[in-house]
mmJSON file of the N, C-alpha and C atoms, coordinates in Angstrom:
{"data_MODEL":{"atom_site":{
"group_PDB":["ATOM","ATOM","ATOM","ATOM","ATOM","ATOM","ATOM","ATOM","ATOM","ATOM","ATOM","ATOM","ATOM","ATOM","ATOM","ATOM","ATOM","ATOM","ATOM","ATOM","ATOM","ATOM","ATOM","ATOM","ATOM","ATOM","ATOM","ATOM","ATOM","ATOM","ATOM","ATOM","ATOM","ATOM","ATOM","ATOM","ATOM","ATOM","ATOM","ATOM","ATOM","ATOM","ATOM","ATOM","ATOM","ATOM","ATOM","ATOM","ATOM","ATOM","ATOM","ATOM","ATOM","ATOM","ATOM","ATOM","ATOM","ATOM","ATOM","ATOM","ATOM","ATOM","ATOM","ATOM","ATOM","ATOM","ATOM","ATOM","ATOM","ATOM","ATOM","ATOM","ATOM","ATOM","ATOM","ATOM","ATOM","ATOM","ATOM","ATOM","ATOM","ATOM","ATOM","ATOM","ATOM","ATOM","ATOM","ATOM","ATOM","ATOM","ATOM","ATOM","ATOM","ATOM","ATOM","ATOM","ATOM","ATOM","ATOM","ATOM","ATOM","ATOM","ATOM","ATOM","ATOM","ATOM","ATOM","ATOM","ATOM","ATOM","ATOM","ATOM","ATOM","ATOM","ATOM","ATOM","ATOM","ATOM","ATOM","ATOM","ATOM","ATOM","ATOM","ATOM","ATOM","ATOM","ATOM","ATOM","ATOM","ATOM","ATOM","ATOM","ATOM","ATOM","ATOM","ATOM","ATOM","ATOM","ATOM","ATOM","ATOM","ATOM","ATOM","ATOM","ATOM","ATOM","ATOM","ATOM","ATOM","ATOM","ATOM","ATOM","ATOM","ATOM","ATOM","ATOM","ATOM","ATOM","ATOM","ATOM","ATOM","ATOM","ATOM","ATOM","ATOM","ATOM","ATOM","ATOM","ATOM","ATOM","ATOM","ATOM","ATOM","ATOM","ATOM","ATOM","ATOM","ATOM","ATOM","ATOM","ATOM","ATOM","ATOM","ATOM","ATOM","ATOM","ATOM","ATOM","ATOM","ATOM","ATOM","ATOM","ATOM","ATOM","ATOM","ATOM","ATOM","ATOM","ATOM","ATOM","ATOM","ATOM","ATOM","ATOM","ATOM","ATOM","ATOM","ATOM","ATOM","ATOM","ATOM","ATOM","ATOM","ATOM","ATOM","ATOM","ATOM","ATOM","ATOM","ATOM","ATOM","ATOM"],
"id":[1,2,3,4,5,6,7,8,9,10,11,12,13,14,15,16,17,18,19,20,21,22,23,24,25,26,27,28,29,30,31,32,33,34,35,36,37,38,39,40,41,42,43,44,45,46,47,48,49,50,51,52,53,54,55,56,57,58,59,60,61,62,63,64,65,66,67,68,69,70,71,72,73,74,75,76,77,78,79,80,81,82,83,84,85,86,87,88,89,90,91,92,93,94,95,96,97,98,99,100,101,102,103,104,105,106,107,108,109,110,111,112,113,114,115,116,117,118,119,120,121,122,123,124,125,126,127,128,129,130,131,132,133,134,135,136,137,138,139,140,141,142,143,144,145,146,147,148,149,150,151,152,153,154,155,156,157,158,159,160,161,162,163,164,165,166,167,168,169,170,171,172,173,174,175,176,177,178,179,180,181,182,183,184,185,186,187,188,189,190,191,192,193,194,195,196,197,198,199,200,201,202,203,204,205,206,207,208,209,210,211,212,213,214,215,216,217,218,219,220,221,222],
"type_symbol":["N","C","C","N","C","C","N","C","C","N","C","C","N","C","C","N","C","C","N","C","C","N","C","C","N","C","C","N","C","C","N","C","C","N","C","C","N","C","C","N","C","C","N","C","C","N","C","C","N","C","C","N","C","C","N","C","C","N","C","C","N","C","C","N","C","C","N","C","C","N","C","C","N","C","C","N","C","C","N","C","C","N","C","C","N","C","C","N","C","C","N","C","C","N","C","C","N","C","C","N","C","C","N","C","C","N","C","C","N","C","C","N","C","C","N","C","C","N","C","C","N","C","C","N","C","C","N","C","C","N","C","C","N","C","C","N","C","C","N","C","C","N","C","C","N","C","C","N","C","C","N","C","C","N","C","C","N","C","C","N","C","C","N","C","C","N","C","C","N","C","C","N","C","C","N","C","C","N","C","C","N","C","C","N","C","C","N","C","C","N","C","C","N","C","C","N","C","C","N","C","C","N","C","C","N","C","C","N","C","C","N","C","C","N","C","C","N","C","C","N","C","C"],
"label_atom_id":["N","CA","C","N","CA","C","N","CA","C","N","CA","C","N","CA","C","N","CA","C","N","CA","C","N","CA","C","N","CA","C","N","CA","C","N","CA","C","N","CA","C","N","CA","C","N","CA","C","N","CA","C","N","CA","C","N","CA","C","N","CA","C","N","CA","C","N","CA","C","N","CA","C","N","CA","C","N","CA","C","N","CA","C","N","CA","C","N","CA","C","N","CA","C","N","CA","C","N","CA","C","N","CA","C","N","CA","C","N","CA","C","N","CA","C","N","CA","C","N","CA","C","N","CA","C","N","CA","C","N","CA","C","N","CA","C","N","CA","C","N","CA","C","N","CA","C","N","CA","C","N","CA","C","N","CA","C","N","CA","C","N","CA","C","N","CA","C","N","CA","C","N","CA","C","N","CA","C","N","CA","C","N","CA","C","N","CA","C","N","CA","C","N","CA","C","N","CA","C","N","CA","C","N","CA","C","N","CA","C","N","CA","C","N","CA","C","N","CA","C","N","CA","C","N","CA","C","N","CA","C","N","CA","C","N","CA","C","N","CA","C","N","CA","C","N","CA","C","N","CA","C","N","CA","C","N","CA","C"],
"label_alt_id":[null,null,null,null,null,null,null,null,null,null,null,null,null,null,null,null,null,null,null,null,null,null,null,null,null,null,null,null,null,null,null,null,null,null,null,null,null,null,null,null,null,null,null,null,null,null,null,null,null,null,null,null,null,null,null,null,null,null,null,null,null,null,null,null,null,null,null,null,null,null,null,null,null,null,null,null,null,null,null,null,null,null,null,null,null,null,null,null,null,null,null,null,null,null,null,null,null,null,null,null,null,null,null,null,null,null,null,null,null,null,null,null,null,null,null,null,null,null,null,null,null,null,null,null,null,null,null,null,null,null,null,null,null,null,null,null,null,null,null,null,null,null,null,null,null,null,null,null,null,null,null,null,null,null,null,null,null,null,null,null,null,null,null,null,null,null,null,null,null,null,null,null,null,null,null,null,null,null,null,null,null,null,null,null,null,null,null,null,null,null,null,null,null,null,null,null,null,null,null,null,null,null,null,null,null,null,null,null,null,null,null,null,null,null,null,null,null,null,null,null,null,null],
"label_comp_id":["MET","MET","MET","ASN","ASN","ASN","ASN","ASN","ASN","HIS","HIS","HIS","ILE","ILE","ILE","ALA","ALA","ALA","HIS","HIS","HIS","ASN","ASN","ASN","VAL","VAL","VAL","TYR","TYR","TYR","LYS","LYS","LYS","PHE","PHE","PHE","ILE","ILE","ILE","GLU","GLU","GLU","GLY","GLY","GLY","TYR","TYR","TYR","THR","THR","THR","GLN","GLN","GLN","GLN","GLN","GLN","HIS","HIS","HIS","GLY","GLY","GLY","TYR","TYR","TYR","PRO","PRO","PRO","PRO","PRO","PRO","THR","THR","THR","ILE","ILE","ILE","ARG","ARG","ARG","GLU","GLU","GLU","ILE","ILE","ILE","GLY","GLY","GLY","VAL","VAL","VAL","ALA","ALA","ALA","CYS","CYS","CYS","PHE","PHE","PHE","LEU","LEU","LEU","GLY","GLY","GLY","PRO","PRO","PRO","SER","SER","SER","SER","SER","SER","VAL","VAL","VAL","LEU","LEU","LEU","ARG","ARG","ARG","TYR","TYR","TYR","LEU","LEU","LEU","ASP","ASP","ASP","LYS","LYS","LYS","LEU","LEU","LEU","GLU","GLU","GLU","ALA","ALA","ALA","THR","THR","THR","GLY","GLY","GLY","TRP","TRP","TRP","ILE","ILE","ILE","GLN","GLN","GLN","ARG","ARG","ARG","GLU","GLU","GLU","PRO","PRO","PRO","GLY","GLY","GLY","ARG","ARG","ARG","ALA","ALA","ALA","ARG","ARG","ARG","GLY","GLY","GLY","MET","MET","MET","THR","THR","THR","LEU","LEU","LEU","LEU","LEU","LEU","LYS","LYS","LYS","SER","SER","SER","ASN","ASN","ASN","HIS","HIS","HIS","GLN","GLN","GLN","ASN","ASN","ASN","GLY","GLY","GLY","SER","SER","SER"],
"label_asym_id":["A","A","A","A","A","A","A","A","A","A","A","A","A","A","A","A","A","A","A","A","A","A","A","A","A","A","A","A","A","A","A","A","A","A","A","A","A","A","A","A","A","A","A","A","A","A","A","A","A","A","A","A","A","A","A","A","A","A","A","A","A","A","A","A","A","A","A","A","A","A","A","A","A","A","A","A","A","A","A","A","A","A","A","A","A","A","A","A","A","A","A","A","A","A","A","A","A","A","A","A","A","A","A","A","A","A","A","A","A","A","A","A","A","A","A","A","A","A","A","A","A","A","A","A","A","A","A","A","A","A","A","A","A","A","A","A","A","A","A","A","A","A","A","A","A","A","A","A","A","A","A","A","A","A","A","A","A","A","A","A","A","A","A","A","A","A","A","A","A","A","A","A","A","A","A","A","A","A","A","A","A","A","A","A","A","A","A","A","A","A","A","A","A","A","A","A","A","A","A","A","A","A","A","A","A","A","A","A","A","A","A","A","A","A","A","A","A","A","A","A","A","A"],
"label_entity_id":["1","1","1","1","1","1","1","1","1","1","1","1","1","1","1","1","1","1","1","1","1","1","1","1","1","1","1","1","1","1","1","1","1","1","1","1","1","1","1","1","1","1","1","1","1","1","1","1","1","1","1","1","1","1","1","1","1","1","1","1","1","1","1","1","1","1","1","1","1","1","1","1","1","1","1","1","1","1","1","1","1","1","1","1","1","1","1","1","1","1","1","1","1","1","1","1","1","1","1","1","1","1","1","1","1","1","1","1","1","1","1","1","1","1","1","1","1","1","1","1","1","1","1","1","1","1","1","1","1","1","1","1","1","1","1","1","1","1","1","1","1","1","1","1","1","1","1","1","1","1","1","1","1","1","1","1","1","1","1","1","1","1","1","1","1","1","1","1","1","1","1","1","1","1","1","1","1","1","1","1","1","1","1","1","1","1","1","1","1","1","1","1","1","1","1","1","1","1","1","1","1","1","1","1","1","1","1","1","1","1","1","1","1","1","1","1","1","1","1","1","1","1"],
"label_seq_id":[1,1,1,2,2,2,3,3,3,4,4,4,5,5,5,6,6,6,7,7,7,8,8,8,9,9,9,10,10,10,11,11,11,12,12,12,13,13,13,14,14,14,15,15,15,16,16,16,17,17,17,18,18,18,19,19,19,20,20,20,21,21,21,22,22,22,23,23,23,24,24,24,25,25,25,26,26,26,27,27,27,28,28,28,29,29,29,30,30,30,31,31,31,32,32,32,33,33,33,34,34,34,35,35,35,36,36,36,37,37,37,38,38,38,39,39,39,40,40,40,41,41,41,42,42,42,43,43,43,44,44,44,45,45,45,46,46,46,47,47,47,48,48,48,49,49,49,50,50,50,51,51,51,52,52,52,53,53,53,54,54,54,55,55,55,56,56,56,57,57,57,58,58,58,59,59,59,60,60,60,61,61,61,62,62,62,63,63,63,64,64,64,65,65,65,66,66,66,67,67,67,68,68,68,69,69,69,70,70,70,71,71,71,72,72,72,73,73,73,74,74,74],
"pdbx_PDB_ins_code":[null,null,null,null,null,null,null,null,null,null,null,null,null,null,null,null,null,null,null,null,null,null,null,null,null,null,null,null,null,null,null,null,null,null,null,null,null,null,null,null,null,null,null,null,null,null,null,null,null,null,null,null,null,null,null,null,null,null,null,null,null,null,null,null,null,null,null,null,null,null,null,null,null,null,null,null,null,null,null,null,null,null,null,null,null,null,null,null,null,null,null,null,null,null,null,null,null,null,null,null,null,null,null,null,null,null,null,null,null,null,null,null,null,null,null,null,null,null,null,null,null,null,null,null,null,null,null,null,null,null,null,null,null,null,null,null,null,null,null,null,null,null,null,null,null,null,null,null,null,null,null,null,null,null,null,null,null,null,null,null,null,null,null,null,null,null,null,null,null,null,null,null,null,null,null,null,null,null,null,null,null,null,null,null,null,null,null,null,null,null,null,null,null,null,null,null,null,null,null,null,null,null,null,null,null,null,null,null,null,null,null,null,null,null,null,null,null,null,null,null,null,null],
"Cartn_x":[20.971,21.015,22.02,22.824,23.932,23.444,23.623,23.194,23.977,25.235,26.051,25.473,25.056,24.462,23.117,22.314,21.031,21.26,22.276,22.618,23.018,23.817,24.234,23.044,22.121,20.912,20.129,19.945,19.205,19.889,21.204,21.941,21.857,21.896,21.755,20.369,19.336,17.971,17.856,18.404,18.357,19.063,20.277,21.035,20.393,19.927,19.285,18.036,17.238,15.999,16.292,17.315,17.687,18.162,18.923,19.481,18.434,17.532,16.601,15.18,14.834,13.486,12.499,12.958,12.126,13.038,12.477,13.314,13.775,14.817,15.329,14.459,14.666,14.003,14.796,14.202,14.881,16.177,16.103,17.276,18.382,18.022,19.021,19.687,18.905,19.481,20.444,20.027,20.861,22.183,22.151,23.38,24.304,23.759,24.571,25.145,24.413,24.823,25.354,25.506,26.041,25.196,23.872,22.936,22.008,21.547,20.527,19.164,18.188,16.844,16.218,16.387,15.776,16.446,17.754,18.455,18.006,17.833,17.342,15.984,15.108,13.779,13.855,14.752,14.912,15.38,16.322,16.796,15.717,14.929,13.818,12.789,12.524,11.627,12.149,13.458,14.064,13.944,14.248,14.158,12.722,11.778,10.375,9.954,10.378,10.017,10.586,11.737,12.355,11.935,11.034,10.469,11.288,12.24,13.062,12.466,11.712,11.043,9.622,8.824,7.479,7.369,6.823,6.685,5.222,4.988,3.652,3.632,2.937,2.922,2.461,3.106,2.713,3.317,4.153,4.784,6.288,6.895,8.332,9.161,8.729,9.466,8.651,7.853,6.939,7.574,8.565,9.237,9.208,9.002,9.069,10.035,10.97,11.89,11.159,11.159,10.48,11.422,12.713,13.708,14.888,15.523,16.707,17.918,19.091,20.35,20.444,20.175,20.266,21.697,21.846,23.171,23.771,23.014,23.671,23.217,22.561,22.247,21.173,20.328,19.242,19.634],
"Cartn_y":[-49.779,-50.11,-49.185,-49.739,-49.022,-48.101,-46.795,-45.832,-45.979,-46.371,-46.566,-47.692,-48.768,-49.883,-49.461,-48.73,-48.244,-47.378,-46.544,-45.704,-46.568,-47.611,-48.506,-49.235,-49.665,-50.334,-49.368,-48.142,-47.147,-46.872,-46.668,-46.366,-47.532,-48.778,-49.926,-49.926,-49.705,-49.669,-48.571,-47.411,-46.279,-46.608,-47.128,-47.456,-48.572,-49.595,-50.725,-50.258,-49.437,-48.939,-48.071,-47.242,-46.416,-47.278,-48.32,-49.173,-50.079,-50.646,-51.654,-51.139,-50.022,-49.496,-50.045,-50.881,-51.423,-51.747,-51.793,-52.007,-53.46,-53.687,-55.032,-55.821,-57.134,-57.983,-57.948,-58.5,-58.617,-59.417,-60.491,-61.342,-60.572,-59.81,-59.036,-57.985,-57.347,-56.376,-57.081,-58.221,-58.966,-59.388,-59.894,-60.323,-59.125,-58.038,-56.857,-56.197,-56.254,-55.55,-56.501,-57.784,-58.784,-58.892,-58.97,-59.066,-60.258,-60.83,-61.864,-61.232,-62.042,-61.501,-60.758,-61.271,-60.587,-59.238,-59.152,-57.866,-56.873,-57.358,-56.481,-55.915,-56.758,-56.293,-55.249,-55.432,-54.425,-53.084,-53.13,-51.874,-51.232,-52.033,-51.472,-50.84,-51.483,-50.888,-49.531,-49.46,-48.197,-47.129,-47.504,-46.534,-46.058,-46.968,-46.574,-45.663,-45.992,-45.187,-43.774,-43.627,-42.299,-41.557,-42.164,-41.47,-41.531,-42.465,-42.553,-43.471,-44.477,-45.37,-45.606,-46.116,-46.575,-47.986,-48.9,-50.28,-50.64,-51.545,-52.055,-53.506,-53.791,-55.15,-56.185,-57.349,-58.438,-58.416,-57.44,-57.348,-57.469,-58.395,-58.654,-57.41,-56.644,-55.437,-54.182,-54.261,-53.18,-52.079,-51.41,-50.296,-49.074,-47.93,-46.671,-45.768,-45.169,-44.202,-42.884,-42.347,-41.081,-39.893,-40.147,-39.076,-39.57,-38.673,-39.063,-38.322,-38.759,-38.168,-38.206,-39.363,-39.59,-39.288,-38.347,-37.852,-38.469,-38.63,-38.926,-40.192,-41.115,-42.386,-42.372,-41.346,-41.166,-41.415],
"Cartn_z":[-27.689,-29.101,-29.772,-30.611,-31.233,-32.37,-32.19,-33.206,-34.501,-34.403,-35.607,-36.47,-35.839,-36.584,-37.174,-36.414,-36.93,-38.166,-38.117,-39.264,-40.458,-40.215,-41.307,-41.917,-41.081,-41.579,-42.46,-41.98,-42.763,-44.102,-44.054,-45.29,-46.276,-45.77,-46.658,-47.305,-46.508,-47.057,-48.111,-47.811,-48.733,-50.046,-49.96,-51.164,-51.964,-51.28,-51.953,-52.697,-52.02,-52.621,-53.845,-53.769,-54.914,-56.081,-55.784,-56.829,-57.47,-56.665,-57.159,-57.384,-56.791,-56.949,-55.93,-55.025,-53.958,-52.778,-51.571,-50.384,-50.247,-49.443,-49.219,-48.238,-48.222,-47.235,-45.929,-44.888,-43.595,-43.775,-44.515,-44.748,-45.472,-46.5,-47.248,-46.354,-45.499,-44.565,-43.619,-43.101,-42.168,-42.776,-43.99,-44.663,-44.879,-45.363,-45.669,-44.415,-43.316,-42.091,-41.017,-41.361,-40.427,-39.158,-39.349,-38.234,-38.437,-37.34,-37.407,-37.617,-38.032,-38.303,-37.123,-35.905,-34.756,-34.495,-34.731,-34.575,-35.64,-36.862,-37.938,-37.533,-37.04,-36.649,-35.535,-34.576,-33.512,-34.08,-35.028,-35.614,-36.487,-37.168,-37.941,-37.006,-35.873,-34.875,-34.424,-34.167,-33.734,-34.82,-36.058,-37.158,-37.353,-37.177,-37.313,-36.153,-34.951,-33.778,-33.856,-34.506,-34.616,-35.885,-36.665,-37.816,-39.092,-39.185,-40.392,-41.446,-41.004,-41.949,-41.481,-42.397,-42.07,-42.617,-41.836,-42.287,-42.467,-43.402,-43.648,-43.181,-42.098,-41.547,-42.577,-42.542,-43.418,-44.808,-45.1,-46.421,-46.262,-47.004,-46.897,-47.217,-48.161,-48.558,-48.243,-47.196,-46.848,-46.024,-46.596,-45.914,-46.82,-46.208,-46.922,-46.172,-46.879,-46.27,-46.123,-44.91,-44.657,-44.712,-44.516,-44.567,-45.377,-46.093,-46.84,-46.292,-46.702,-46.244,-44.729,-44.163,-42.72,-42.267,-41.356,-41.001,-39.75,-38.694,-37.428,-36.707,-37.385,-36.781,-35.711,-35.675,-34.727,-33.321],
"occupancy":[1.0,1.0,1.0,1.0,1.0,1.0,1.0,1.0,1.0,1.0,1.0,1.0,1.0,1.0,1.0,1.0,1.0,1.0,1.0,1.0,1.0,1.0,1.0,1.0,1.0,1.0,1.0,1.0,1.0,1.0,1.0,1.0,1.0,1.0,1.0,1.0,1.0,1.0,1.0,1.0,1.0,1.0,1.0,1.0,1.0,1.0,1.0,1.0,1.0,1.0,1.0,1.0,1.0,1.0,1.0,1.0,1.0,1.0,1.0,1.0,1.0,1.0,1.0,1.0,1.0,1.0,1.0,1.0,1.0,1.0,1.0,1.0,1.0,1.0,1.0,1.0,1.0,1.0,1.0,1.0,1.0,1.0,1.0,1.0,1.0,1.0,1.0,1.0,1.0,1.0,1.0,1.0,1.0,1.0,1.0,1.0,1.0,1.0,1.0,1.0,1.0,1.0,1.0,1.0,1.0,1.0,1.0,1.0,1.0,1.0,1.0,1.0,1.0,1.0,1.0,1.0,1.0,1.0,1.0,1.0,1.0,1.0,1.0,1.0,1.0,1.0,1.0,1.0,1.0,1.0,1.0,1.0,1.0,1.0,1.0,1.0,1.0,1.0,1.0,1.0,1.0,1.0,1.0,1.0,1.0,1.0,1.0,1.0,1.0,1.0,1.0,1.0,1.0,1.0,1.0,1.0,1.0,1.0,1.0,1.0,1.0,1.0,1.0,1.0,1.0,1.0,1.0,1.0,1.0,1.0,1.0,1.0,1.0,1.0,1.0,1.0,1.0,1.0,1.0,1.0,1.0,1.0,1.0,1.0,1.0,1.0,1.0,1.0,1.0,1.0,1.0,1.0,1.0,1.0,1.0,1.0,1.0,1.0,1.0,1.0,1.0,1.0,1.0,1.0,1.0,1.0,1.0,1.0,1.0,1.0,1.0,1.0,1.0,1.0,1.0,1.0,1.0,1.0,1.0,1.0,1.0,1.0],
"B_iso_or_equiv":[0.0,0.0,0.0,0.0,0.0,0.0,0.0,0.0,0.0,0.0,0.0,0.0,0.0,0.0,0.0,0.0,0.0,0.0,0.0,0.0,0.0,0.0,0.0,0.0,0.0,0.0,0.0,0.0,0.0,0.0,0.0,0.0,0.0,0.0,0.0,0.0,0.0,0.0,0.0,0.0,0.0,0.0,0.0,0.0,0.0,0.0,0.0,0.0,0.0,0.0,0.0,0.0,0.0,0.0,0.0,0.0,0.0,0.0,0.0,0.0,0.0,0.0,0.0,0.0,0.0,0.0,0.0,0.0,0.0,0.0,0.0,0.0,0.0,0.0,0.0,0.0,0.0,0.0,0.0,0.0,0.0,0.0,0.0,0.0,0.0,0.0,0.0,0.0,0.0,0.0,0.0,0.0,0.0,0.0,0.0,0.0,0.0,0.0,0.0,0.0,0.0,0.0,0.0,0.0,0.0,0.0,0.0,0.0,0.0,0.0,0.0,0.0,0.0,0.0,0.0,0.0,0.0,0.0,0.0,0.0,0.0,0.0,0.0,0.0,0.0,0.0,0.0,0.0,0.0,0.0,0.0,0.0,0.0,0.0,0.0,0.0,0.0,0.0,0.0,0.0,0.0,0.0,0.0,0.0,0.0,0.0,0.0,0.0,0.0,0.0,0.0,0.0,0.0,0.0,0.0,0.0,0.0,0.0,0.0,0.0,0.0,0.0,0.0,0.0,0.0,0.0,0.0,0.0,0.0,0.0,0.0,0.0,0.0,0.0,0.0,0.0,0.0,0.0,0.0,0.0,0.0,0.0,0.0,0.0,0.0,0.0,0.0,0.0,0.0,0.0,0.0,0.0,0.0,0.0,0.0,0.0,0.0,0.0,0.0,0.0,0.0,0.0,0.0,0.0,0.0,0.0,0.0,0.0,0.0,0.0,0.0,0.0,0.0,0.0,0.0,0.0,0.0,0.0,0.0,0.0,0.0,0.0],
"pdbx_formal_charge":[null,null,null,null,null,null,null,null,null,null,null,null,null,null,null,null,null,null,null,null,null,null,null,null,null,null,null,null,null,null,null,null,null,null,null,null,null,null,null,null,null,null,null,null,null,null,null,null,null,null,null,null,null,null,null,null,null,null,null,null,null,null,null,null,null,null,null,null,null,null,null,null,null,null,null,null,null,null,null,null,null,null,null,null,null,null,null,null,null,null,null,null,null,null,null,null,null,null,null,null,null,null,null,null,null,null,null,null,null,null,null,null,null,null,null,null,null,null,null,null,null,null,null,null,null,null,null,null,null,null,null,null,null,null,null,null,null,null,null,null,null,null,null,null,null,null,null,null,null,null,null,null,null,null,null,null,null,null,null,null,null,null,null,null,null,null,null,null,null,null,null,null,null,null,null,null,null,null,null,null,null,null,null,null,null,null,null,null,null,null,null,null,null,null,null,null,null,null,null,null,null,null,null,null,null,null,null,null,null,null,null,null,null,null,null,null,null,null,null,null,null,null],
"auth_seq_id":[1,1,1,2,2,2,3,3,3,4,4,4,5,5,5,6,6,6,7,7,7,8,8,8,9,9,9,10,10,10,11,11,11,12,12,12,13,13,13,14,14,14,15,15,15,16,16,16,17,17,17,18,18,18,19,19,19,20,20,20,21,21,21,22,22,22,23,23,23,24,24,24,25,25,25,26,26,26,27,27,27,28,28,28,29,29,29,30,30,30,31,31,31,32,32,32,33,33,33,34,34,34,35,35,35,36,36,36,37,37,37,38,38,38,39,39,39,40,40,40,41,41,41,42,42,42,43,43,43,44,44,44,45,45,45,46,46,46,47,47,47,48,48,48,49,49,49,50,50,50,51,51,51,52,52,52,53,53,53,54,54,54,55,55,55,56,56,56,57,57,57,58,58,58,59,59,59,60,60,60,61,61,61,62,62,62,63,63,63,64,64,64,65,65,65,66,66,66,67,67,67,68,68,68,69,69,69,70,70,70,71,71,71,72,72,72,73,73,73,74,74,74],
"auth_comp_id":["MET","MET","MET","ASN","ASN","ASN","ASN","ASN","ASN","HIS","HIS","HIS","ILE","ILE","ILE","ALA","ALA","ALA","HIS","HIS","HIS","ASN","ASN","ASN","VAL","VAL","VAL","TYR","TYR","TYR","LYS","LYS","LYS","PHE","PHE","PHE","ILE","ILE","ILE","GLU","GLU","GLU","GLY","GLY","GLY","TYR","TYR","TYR","THR","THR","THR","GLN","GLN","GLN","GLN","GLN","GLN","HIS","HIS","HIS","GLY","GLY","GLY","TYR","TYR","TYR","PRO","PRO","PRO","PRO","PRO","PRO","THR","THR","THR","ILE","ILE","ILE","ARG","ARG","ARG","GLU","GLU","GLU","ILE","ILE","ILE","GLY","GLY","GLY","VAL","VAL","VAL","ALA","ALA","ALA","CYS","CYS","CYS","PHE","PHE","PHE","LEU","LEU","LEU","GLY","GLY","GLY","PRO","PRO","PRO","SER","SER","SER","SER","SER","SER","VAL","VAL","VAL","LEU","LEU","LEU","ARG","ARG","ARG","TYR","TYR","TYR","LEU","LEU","LEU","ASP","ASP","ASP","LYS","LYS","LYS","LEU","LEU","LEU","GLU","GLU","GLU","ALA","ALA","ALA","THR","THR","THR","GLY","GLY","GLY","TRP","TRP","TRP","ILE","ILE","ILE","GLN","GLN","GLN","ARG","ARG","ARG","GLU","GLU","GLU","PRO","PRO","PRO","GLY","GLY","GLY","ARG","ARG","ARG","ALA","ALA","ALA","ARG","ARG","ARG","GLY","GLY","GLY","MET","MET","MET","THR","THR","THR","LEU","LEU","LEU","LEU","LEU","LEU","LYS","LYS","LYS","SER","SER","SER","ASN","ASN","ASN","HIS","HIS","HIS","GLN","GLN","GLN","ASN","ASN","ASN","GLY","GLY","GLY","SER","SER","SER"],
"auth_asym_id":["A","A","A","A","A","A","A","A","A","A","A","A","A","A","A","A","A","A","A","A","A","A","A","A","A","A","A","A","A","A","A","A","A","A","A","A","A","A","A","A","A","A","A","A","A","A","A","A","A","A","A","A","A","A","A","A","A","A","A","A","A","A","A","A","A","A","A","A","A","A","A","A","A","A","A","A","A","A","A","A","A","A","A","A","A","A","A","A","A","A","A","A","A","A","A","A","A","A","A","A","A","A","A","A","A","A","A","A","A","A","A","A","A","A","A","A","A","A","A","A","A","A","A","A","A","A","A","A","A","A","A","A","A","A","A","A","A","A","A","A","A","A","A","A","A","A","A","A","A","A","A","A","A","A","A","A","A","A","A","A","A","A","A","A","A","A","A","A","A","A","A","A","A","A","A","A","A","A","A","A","A","A","A","A","A","A","A","A","A","A","A","A","A","A","A","A","A","A","A","A","A","A","A","A","A","A","A","A","A","A","A","A","A","A","A","A","A","A","A","A","A","A"],
"auth_atom_id":["N","CA","C","N","CA","C","N","CA","C","N","CA","C","N","CA","C","N","CA","C","N","CA","C","N","CA","C","N","CA","C","N","CA","C","N","CA","C","N","CA","C","N","CA","C","N","CA","C","N","CA","C","N","CA","C","N","CA","C","N","CA","C","N","CA","C","N","CA","C","N","CA","C","N","CA","C","N","CA","C","N","CA","C","N","CA","C","N","CA","C","N","CA","C","N","CA","C","N","CA","C","N","CA","C","N","CA","C","N","CA","C","N","CA","C","N","CA","C","N","CA","C","N","CA","C","N","CA","C","N","CA","C","N","CA","C","N","CA","C","N","CA","C","N","CA","C","N","CA","C","N","CA","C","N","CA","C","N","CA","C","N","CA","C","N","CA","C","N","CA","C","N","CA","C","N","CA","C","N","CA","C","N","CA","C","N","CA","C","N","CA","C","N","CA","C","N","CA","C","N","CA","C","N","CA","C","N","CA","C","N","CA","C","N","CA","C","N","CA","C","N","CA","C","N","CA","C","N","CA","C","N","CA","C","N","CA","C","N","CA","C","N","CA","C","N","CA","C","N","CA","C","N","CA","C","N","CA","C"],
"pdbx_PDB_model_num":[1,1,1,1,1,1,1,1,1,1,1,1,1,1,1,1,1,1,1,1,1,1,1,1,1,1,1,1,1,1,1,1,1,1,1,1,1,1,1,1,1,1,1,1,1,1,1,1,1,1,1,1,1,1,1,1,1,1,1,1,1,1,1,1,1,1,1,1,1,1,1,1,1,1,1,1,1,1,1,1,1,1,1,1,1,1,1,1,1,1,1,1,1,1,1,1,1,1,1,1,1,1,1,1,1,1,1,1,1,1,1,1,1,1,1,1,1,1,1,1,1,1,1,1,1,1,1,1,1,1,1,1,1,1,1,1,1,1,1,1,1,1,1,1,1,1,1,1,1,1,1,1,1,1,1,1,1,1,1,1,1,1,1,1,1,1,1,1,1,1,1,1,1,1,1,1,1,1,1,1,1,1,1,1,1,1,1,1,1,1,1,1,1,1,1,1,1,1,1,1,1,1,1,1,1,1,1,1,1,1,1,1,1,1,1,1,1,1,1,1,1,1]
}}}
């Protein structure tokens, strides 16, 4: 799995959340990062496994950023 893409996904979620006050949907992440829904889900799984985000199952915008200023793409 590409760490650069994981970093881009995280940075998009971070920026979107700061701008809108709530996290993006899977579709919004996919459009912004040029990924299909299944790829977005894999990168979210990776970010969650490495402790950068926490997800709430069953909620479209159920993501919480656990760390800010992500530097190196996990």
